[in-house]
N, C-alpha and C positions, 0 to 999 in steps of 0.2 A: 304492612307489615312484613310478607311473605319474602318481600323483592329486598327488605334488608336483613337476613337469614345469612346471607354468602357475608358481608361484611362482621355480623357479628361474631362468624365463625373464625375469621382471620384474624379479629380482635384478642380471640380463645386462642390462639395459635402462639400470636406476639406475646401474651401476659406466661404462656407456656415457655418460653425463650428468654424470660428477663431474666436476670441475676437473679442469687437468692439474697436473703439479707434485706429485704424491703422495709423493716421496721421501722420507728422512728426510733434515733440514737437520743440516748438519755443527754439531759442539760449538762453542759459544763460551765466552770465560772472562767473567767479572764483572771490576768493580774491584776486588772484593773478595777475588779467587783464587778465589772457587766459580766450581765447573764447572757451566756451565747450557746449557741447550740453547736455541737458538733458531728461531724460522721464518725465512717467506723475508725478512722486514722485519726487520734488524738490532736488536738491544735489548729485542726482545719475547719475553721466556721463555713456552715450551709447554711441556706436561705430556708427560711421558716414553712413548713406547710405538707403537704402530703406528697409521697415520692415522685409524684409525676407532675406536679405543677413547681417543687424547691428546686429543679436543676434547670429550671431556667428563669430563677430569680435571683436578684444580685444578695451574695450573702453578705449579713449585718456585721462590718469591724467599727470595733469600738473606734472612738476617738481617742487622742492622745490625752494624757491626765498629768497635768502641770502644776497639781498641787500636792503641798509637800507632806510627806506622813503627820500623823500625831504628834509622834515622837520628839518633831524639833520643836514644836512649840512649848509643851510639856517638859524641856529642858532648859527653857528661857527663865529664869528668875532671879530679879530684879536690876532687870537691863543685861544678866549676862549669864552666859553659858558655858555650866563647868563640863565639862568633857572629858571624858577617859579616852583611851585607845581603841575601847572595847565598843562604847559610844560612836566614835566616829566610824568603825567599820559598819556597824547598824545603819546607822544613815544613810550611810553610801549605799548597802544595797538596798534600802527601801529609796533614797531619793537623786541617788547619783546619775546623771543623762548617760553618760554612757552604756551604765548597766543596764539602763531601760531602751535603750537604743537597738544592743545586745540581744534584747530577749525577743526581740522579733526574729530574731535569725534563724532559730529551731522552727519558728510556725512559717516562714518564708521553704523551709526545706521541706515543710511538711506540704505544700502545697505544689511544690515541684515534685514530691513523690507522688502526689495525686494525678499531677499532668502524666506524669511518667507510663501510671499504671493504665492511662486511659492509651496511649501509646504515642505522645506528645514529645517534641524535645526539651530537653531542661533548658531550664535558664539560667541557672544559677545561682547558687547561696553565697549570699557576704561573709567576707574571710576578714576584713581591716579589723585592727585591735587599735583602739585610740588609747595614747597616754594619756596620763594624769598630769595637767598644767604645773609647770616649773613652780618652785617656792621664790619667794620675793628675794633678792641678791640685796646684801648687805651695800649699805653706802657710806659704811665708816671705813671703809679703807683695810687696811691688814690688821687694822687692832680687833674686829671681830673673827676676821676669818671664817665666814659664813657664806657662803653661795648654795643656795638652796638644789640638790641635785635629785628632786623630784620627780622629776619627767624622766632625768638619763636612768634611774635604776627602774624605772616603772615602764620603761619603753625596752628593756632588754628584752628576747626573746620571741617580741611581738611578731607574729606570723603574716606573712605575705601571700599564701598561696590560694589558689582559687577553688579548694575543692571540686574539681573535675569539672568544673563549668564548662557544658554542649551548649553553641548558641546555633552554630549551622553545622550539622551532621554531617559526616562523611560517612564510607560503607553502604549497605544494603539499607531499604528503606523501611523504617519498623511499622507494621501494620495498623491500624486505627482498631483500638480494642474496646471500644466502647459499641456496644450495640447502636444500630442504626435503623429506623423505622421510615417507611416511604409510602406516601398514599398521592395518587393523582387522579384527578375522575373529569372529563366533560359528555357535552352532547353537541349534535348538530343537527346538520339539515344535506343532502346532498341529492343534486338532478345531475343527471347525465343524459342528453339528448341520444335519439338512435334512429341511426342511418338505416338498418333494415328492422322494418315492422313483423318481419315473419316470425321471427322464432318468439318473441313475447306479447304480438299483439300492440305492441303502442308507442308512440313515437317519442315516448322519455322515461326514464325509471327515475324514481325518486326514493330516497330511504330517510328514515328516522334514525339514530342512533344511539346511546347513551352508554359510556364506556368510565370502566374506573380500573385500577391496579393500586394495589399493595404489597406491602414487604416488610420483611426484618433481614439484617445482614449482620452476621457476626466471624470478626477475626479473631485467630486464638496465635498464642505464642509460638505454635509450633509452626507457624507459617501457613496455616490453612484457614482456608476463608468458606464461609457455608452462608448460604443465602435462602430464604422462602421467602416464595412468589406468591401472589395470585392477582389474575385477571379476569376481567368479565365485560361481554359485549351484549346488548339488547339490540337488535335490528328489526323495525318493522318497515315493508315496503310497501310500492304498490304494484309490484311484479307477483302474475297472478298465477304465474309458473311455480312457482315455489312451493315447497311441500310444506315445511312450517312459517309461519309468519302469523303473527313476529315470531324471532326465536333467539335463543339467548345462548349464548357460547361462554366456554368460561374453561380456564387449565391453570391448575396451580403445580408449581415447577419447584422442585429443591437440587441446587446446583451448588458442589463440591470441587473447590480446588485448592491444591495443595504445590508446594514450593520444593522441589527434589532437589536443587544443589543451591544456587542464589538463594537466601532469604529461609535457609532450612534449620527449623533446631529452636531449643528455648534459648541455647547460649547466645544466638545471634539476636532473637526478638524481643531478649527479657533485659540485656544491655543495659538500656536506661533506668530502666526498673532498678537492677543493681547498683547504678552509680547513684541513682537517690538515694536509695538504702544507704551506702554510704555518706552519702551529705548529710543524710539524718545524723547521725554519729560527727560527721566534719561541723557541723552548725552547732551539735551543743560541746563538740571541743572548743570552736570559736567562740562559745559563750563562755564556756570553763576561764579560758585564758583570756576575754575583757574582764571575767569577775576578778581573777590574780592578779590584772596589771592594775586597776586600780584599787584592788585591799593595798597593792604593794606602795602604790603611789600615794592612798591618804596616811598607810602608814610613813612612809619618808616626811610627807608636807607636815604630820602630828610631831613626828620628832624635830624639826626645824620648828615649827613652830614653842615647843617645851624650848629648844636651843637658844630663840629669839628671846623668851620670856628671862630665860637667865642671862643671857647677853643686856639685857635693859638693867636689871642688876647689879649686874657688874659694873656697867656705866655709871648707874647710879649711886652704889657706893665707893668708886671713884670720885666720882663729883662732891659726894658726902666728906673725901677725904681731905681732895684741894680746896673745899670750902673753908674747914676747919683749920687748913694749914696757913690759906688767907687769912684770916681772925687772927691766930696766933701772931701771925708779923706783924698785921697791923696795929696790935697791940705794942708790940715789942719797939715800932719806930715812933708810936707817941710816946713811949717812954725814953727813946732815944738811945736804944740797945741797937738799934739796928738800921740798917742805910735806906731808905726810902725807896730806892731800885729793886728792892726786894717785894716789898708790897707788887708794886706794878710788874712784877715776875708773876709772883703768885698769882694775880689777877687774872694775868692772860692763860694761867694753870687752870683756872676757874670757868673760863669761856671754851680753851678746848674742851672740857669733860663736858659742858653746856651742849656743846655741837655734838659730842659723842652720844649723850645721853638724847637729845632731838635724833639723828640719824637710826639708833637704835629704834626707839619708841614709832617711827613711823617706818621703818620697816618690818614690825610686829602688826602695825595695824596693816601692813598691806596682806603680809601671810595671811591675818585672821580672815581676811577679804579671800584671798584664795581660798583657804579652808570652808569656810561658810558657800562660796561658790561650789566648790567641790561636793557638797555635803547636802545640797537643794536644788531641788527641780529650778526655781526662778533665781535661783544666786540673790542677789543683797536687792531684787522689786521688791522683797516684802519689807515694809518701816520697824519691824519689831526687830529683824534678824540683821539686817542692816546698822542699826542701832546698838546691837548686845555685841561686848565684848567675850572673847572665847580664852576663858581660864583652863588651861590644859591643867589636869589633874594628876597624870601619871611625870615619872622623874627620867631622866634620862638612864640608859642602862649603863654602870660600870663596870669594868670587864674585870670578870675574879679568877684566880688560879690560872691554870696554863689551860693554851686553846689544844684540843687534844680531838679535834673533827678531821677524820682522815681524807685525803684530796681522793685516791681511790675509792672509798663508799660514796664519796658524793657523787661521783662522772656517775656511779651506777645506779645512784639514786635517780640523778636525772636522768638519763638513758631510758631508763624504767617507769618514768611521770611526765616528761615534758607535755604538754597538748600537742606543742608543733609540732614533737617528731613522729606523735600517734597522724596528725595527720598530712605529713609528708608520705607516710606510710598510705594512708588513703590515697592521698595524688597517684601514688606509684599502680595502685589497683584500679583505681578509676582509668587511668591509661592502657593498661592491657585488658582492660575490659571494654574498651571502646575498640580497640584495634581487634578486635573478635567483628565487626561489622565489616570493617576494611578488608582485611582475609576473606570474609564472607563473598563479599561485592567484584572478587576474583575470577568466583567460578561463574561455568554458564549461566544461564535461567532456562530453566526446563522445569512447565510445571504442567502437571496432569490436571485433569476436567473431567467430572463427571456427573450427567445431567438426568433429572429423573422430571418425567412429566407427564401427568393425570388431565386428561381432556373430558369435556364434559358440552353435552348440546340435550336444549330442552326447548319446547316453543309448542302454538297451537297450530290447529289446521289452519290452513291457507283457505280463506273465505271472499276473496277477491275476485272479481268476474271481468271477464273479457266479452266486451262488444253487448253486456246484459247478459254473459251466459255464465253458469258458476261451472269451472274446471272442476273436476271429480278430482280429490287427493285422496293417496291411501298410505300416508307415513306410515312407519314402521311404530310401532304401539309405544317401544320403550321410550323415543325422544318425545312422547306426550306427554306435558309436564309443567310442572314449574319451578320455584328456585328448589323445593326438598328433591325434585326428580335430577336436579343438574349437581348439587353436591351428593346424593348418593354416589351418581356415575364416577364422581370424582374420587371419594371415598374407597368404593368399590372397585376402583384403578380398571374400570370396564376399557379405556381406551388409551394406556399407558405407551407413552416414548423413553427411547434409552439412547443413552452417549456417552462415548467415552472416548475421549482424545487425550493429544500432549502436545505442547509447542514448545519448540528450543530454541535460544537464541545467542548467539556466540557473536562475540566482537571478534572482528580480524584481528586486531592487535593491543588492543583494553589498557591503554596508557593511560588513562585517567584513573584507571582502578591502580595500578601497578604506580604510580605518582603517589595517592591517596594511603597503599600503603604504606610507601618506601618514609614517607612523612610522618605519619604516626606511627611507625617502628623508631624513627629517630625520637620523637617525642618522647615514647617510652624510655628510650636510653636518656636523653636529657632530667626526666622525670626521678630516674634512679641516680642520676648526679648529683641531683638537688635534693635528694635525699640524705646520700654519703655527705653532701656539705654540711648539710644542717648536724649533722651528728658530728660534724668536724667543730663548728660554730660551737654546739653545747659543750663542747669536752673544752674548748677556749675559753670561753665564760665562766665555767663553773671555776676553772683553774684562777682566772682572773680576780671571780670575785672573794675566792678562797686565800688569796692573796692579799687583796683589798685588805679581809677581815685582820687577819695579820698585822699587814702595815698599819691599819686604823687603832689596833690593842700596843701595838711599839708607839706609834707617834702619842697616844696617851698618857704610856707610864713615860714618855721624853717629856712632855707638856705640864705634868705632874709635878714630876721633880723640879725643872726650870718656875712652876708655880712657887713649890715651899722655898727655893733658892732665892728665887725676888721678896718673898715675905720675911723672909731673914735679912737679906738685904736693905731692906728700907726699914726695919727694926733697928738693925746696927746703923743706918746711917740717921735716922731719927736722933740717936742717944748722940752720935757723933755732932750733930749739927747743935742741940743743947747744950753740949759742952764747947762750941764753937770749934769743933772741931773740923766741919765741913760745909759746904755753900748750899743755899737755898738752891740754885740750879741744882745739884748733886740731888737734892731731896725731890725736887718738882721732876726730874727725872726718872730718878725710883720709883716713886710713886708710877709714874705713866708706865714705866716697865714694866710693875706689877700689875696693872689693869689690863694690858697687852697678853702678857703670861695667863690670867686669869681668862680670859674672852679666849684666847687660845685653847684653854682648857674645857670650856662648854664646848667650842667648834669643833675640838677632837672626840667629846663623848657624843655629840649630833653624827659625826663622819662612822663612827664608829655603830650606833644605832642603824644608820643607813645603809652602812657597810651589809649586817647582819642581814635587812630585810631584803638586800640584792641577791644574797647569797641564797637567801631562802624562795626568791625568784627565779633565779638561775638554776635550782633543785626543782622547782614546782613544789615547795612544802610551805607556800604561804598561805593555803585554805586551810590546812592542818594546823599549821603553826595558829593559826588566829579562831580556831575551829568555828569556820566558815562553809554551811550544807548548801549545796549548790541548788536542792531543792528549795530551800529557805531565799537565795538569790533569784530565781524564777519565780517563785511565788511575788516578791519584792515587800515581804514582808518578815521582818526579822524576828526571831523568838526570845530575844534578849531582853531581857526586863528593864526598864527606865528604874534607877537610882529611886528610891524613896522619898529621900529628902529634896529631890528635883520634881516631884506631883505635884 
């Protein structure tokens, strides 16, 4: 056992240099309900096991979950889904695939942060935001006037920045910040023939050796590197002249290296860590933006669904009126008070009205499919979901009173709340942080290195014979002994070596570093301009959305008056027709004009509701407006209760 004492000592030294915080982290739960253990950085899964084994095993990553939440099935009653806007938002938070994809963004950013703390290059965080699908387009021509704008409103303000992604890094190299342990060993036999036997009396000298070395190295953000190593060699020889045979020599070496110019300081060596920390916020903002975009898109889809339901009712009412007119004309033809051609005219009007109803009903069914797809993980793959009709329970918003929102206040609200503007600021900050590495690379390399080595030697008195005679040896008793004597010499520092030195390296022209600094500086300027461009776009988009609300209100007021006029016109035309002062053609034309006016009123109300959603989107007020908590969105479980009548 004594021969293993040095190995045990080195292992103890390595343990003392290991970082603190080796206790097992508490378990956490993933958004899918699968139990996963996390490291000291939340959301970063680590492999199970002890501290010494888990770093070399694959962390357990939960598979994707394609099952809908129980809320959706609970809301299906008698083959119908009675859906309020609040229910639609709750289902989107739990089941929407775009939001589920975005949930991985913060976890990816956490893994990048973990990589940066080890001194690794950053791989970047996802920043794309997916817009909700467009609404179904009306196929009934200008009669309904409805064209889904869910995607156009939902996609406004979608960010396209990269979050300071660093794939290939310029500037001073960042040291590896994870401590490293190394160990090597071996044994062998060497034989060396001797051309002169006078000194040793042997024609060949042979020796057996056993050697091993081990150590640990750690680099720091200051630009320092410290290494502690131990090497030991045991030699047994047939040389009778050695005083010690076998003998064991060892050395413990502590080495320190510090960058004084290039690579000096925290600002240079922790730049990736700072960028990774910024990207944690960036990924949270990307998630917020995806939730905002999805909720706004779902709201637009919902209001389009409501408008399509109302449009079907309008078309059905027009069909009922056309049928009654047809029946009345048919009776008058039978009694001989009306020409038969008027029946044909009324019948053609019924056919056109039936076509309008069919078009509106098919568009409604398309919209229901789009809505179910946005609120379900597996779309219409589930038979119960595919066959269920969606019945919206909310009504379109009717403008009341004067519109009092002030443009200046809305713009200031958007500038203070928009997540894409916060992301633009992070991009500028990340670009400036990265510039510190290129600035450091312009400097010459000047390193100072200090080395401290403690040596030791121990062994037994040589008992080899020469020509059958024992050669007397009187080695220093200080060197006689085993591993304890060897380690005692090392720790008492009986035979120390000291050295200190420096190394200077200066490129003559340094063009590569200058080119990197120029490019990175120009990138900073571009990023700053990108931030200003984003601010300009926000101002324009908010103003356009504000104007769109005003226009939608005005349009509704206009079509409302037009619908009231058409109702009175039809009533007057029917009375004139009954008195013989009008024709069936004019009555049919007036009926169709009223149907168009009613469809235009529904379309105007839908456009007004969508314009309000878009204004909330542009001012980043979607989540407060619909009482959406990001914590719920991240967990994938909404706290909104399912209506009791639907349980």
